[in-house]
C-alpha positions, 0 to 999 in steps of 0.5 A, spaced: 618 750 403 619 743 400 625 742 404 622 744 411 616 740 409 620 734 408 624 735 414 617 736 418 615 729 415 622 726 417 621 729 425 614 726 425 616 719 423 622 719 428 617 721 434 613 715 432 619 711 432 620 713 439 613 712 441 613 705 438 620 703 443 616 704 449 609 700 447 608 695 453 604 691 448 610 689 444 609 683 439 614 680 434 614 682 427 617 679 421 623 683 418 630 683 415 636 686 418 637 691 413 630 694 415 632 694 422 638 698 420 635 703 415 629 705 421 634 706 426 638 710 421 632 714 420 632 716 428 640 717 429 643 718 422 642 726 422 645 727 428 651 723 426 651 727 419 651 733 423 657 731 427 661 729 421 661 722 422 660 718 415 656 711 415 657 705 411 652 700 410 653 693 407 648 688 406 649 681 405 643 678 408 636 677 405 633 672 410 627 674 414 627 674 422 621 674 427 623 678 433 621 684 437 623 690 432 623 696 436 627 692 441 633 691 436 632 698 434 633 700 441 640 696 441 642 698 435 641 706 437 645 705 443 651 702 440 651 707 434 650 713 440 656 710 444 660 710 437 658 717 436 660 719 443 667 715 442 668 718 435 667 725 438 671 725 445 677 722 441 676 727 435 677 722 430 679 724 423 674 722 418 670 719 423 666 713 420 661 707 422 661 701 418 655 697 419 655 690 415 649 685 415 650 678 413 648 670 414 651 665 418 648 658 419 641 659 422 642 666 424 642 673 421 648 677 423 649 685 424 656 688 425 657 695 427 664 697 427 667 704 428 674 707 427 675 710 434 681 706 436 677 700 440 676 698 447 682 697 452 683 690 453 682 692 461 675 694 460 673 690 454 671 684 459 666 688 463 662 693 458 656 689 458 656 689 466 650 693 469 653 700 472 659 699 468 661 706 465 667 709 462 663 716 462 663 720 467 656 720 472 652 725 468 654 722 461 653 715 463 649 710 467 652 704 465 646 701 463 646 701 456 650 696 454 647 691 459 640 693 457 642 691 450 645 684 452 639 683 456 634 685 450 638 681 445 640 675 449 634 674 454 628 677 450 630 675 442 634 669 444 640 672 440 647 673 442 651 680 442 659 681 443 664 686 442 671 685 440 676 690 437 676 690 430 681 693 425 679 700 426 675 700 433 670 697 437 666 692 433 659 690 436 656 683 433 649 682 434 647 675 432 639 673 431 636 667 430 632 666 423 625 664 423 
């Protein structure tokens, strides 16, 4: 009964988080990058766990940022969901996503890297373009990363980029400190 009660509380909190994503009267809030990561993992963490994907979080950032927290969580969620899809599609042995937060000059940086083998050099320059997708029509509209770039760069005055890291695709989100 205790497990069921805890799971119901978790689901209720998850529903509240999703509801807050779409509030039209959004306001900037003071937060930390690790708190953004933790709140996003409350939403998608169970799905990753069920699919056998391990998450490693390394927090090296302590300063606060003043930003649209729900929009940033939406971007992180989108990147994690894309990583989950790639890891499942490629049937990666010991699938893993590593999330690192750190401080760099006047910015807080979130790096999200999977071990799915990376993005082909031909595709990489186009991933933030609208309607560009490597998924078939029913599974992708090509708007997720485009919207993520818009949120980070136009709404939050930050920067988002993608590179191939040591093990797979690495997304880098830079958010200016207050």
